C-alpha positions, 0 to 999 in steps of 0.5 A: 500499499504505497503512499498510505500511512499504515498507522492511520486507520481506515475511515470505518475502523473503530479508532478512525478520527472524523476529518475536518470538513474540507472542499465543499463540506467546509464552505457549505458549513461557512455559508450555513454559520453565517446565515444571520448577517446575510445580505437580503438577496441571500435570505430564502436560499436552501443551503445548496442554493446558497453554496452555489451563490457564495461560490465565486472562485472557479467553476459552479455546476447547477444541476437540477430539475425543472422548478427547482430554483436554478434561475434564482441561484443564477440570478442570485449569484450574479447579484452576489458577484456584483454586490461583493465587488468581485466583477463590474456589470460589464464584466459578466457574460450570462447566456440564455437560450431565449429572449423571455429567460433573458428578460426575465434574468434582467428583471430579477438581478434589477430587483436584487441590485437595482435596475441602473446596474443591470442596464450596465450588462451588455453581456447578459442575452441570448446565444443569438444576440451575444453572438451578433454583438461579437460579430458586429464589434469584430465584423472586419475579422469575419469579412463583414461590415458592422452594419450587416443584415441577419435574414431568417427563413421567411426573409430569404424566402421573400427576398428570393420571390422579390429577385425572381419577379424583378427578373421576370 
């Protein structure tokens, strides 16, 4: 058994000492102990949600079913990062899949931290809106002009019909 100390008891042996919490367990206990002095935006979160919100170093994966508070955790985490000065509003990237979800996030964050701060979040939006913003900002790198137009399927069909009609 190289790498293991022979005198250290295995976890289920009678003389095994409980180890001090570390990693995620230590952070969870610290989050619970500071619960009374918590800012208002942290109140009402369960321990797992609070841990996800307050863990600001390194990545956090929030994996949960429908209606379990994932959006609440995400918006509260953004509010916490802003409230603790870990980032400016313009330094946060929050990507959603629908315009409805993006609007909802902006509203929720605005309620938590103030409307003016949300307006300073240009990188909160849908995958498509953020992609367009990046393309417009760096259009020349993609061989485009910054005032390019995006056509959806209906626009393309309408344009082709107009071209065919104009050419007879």
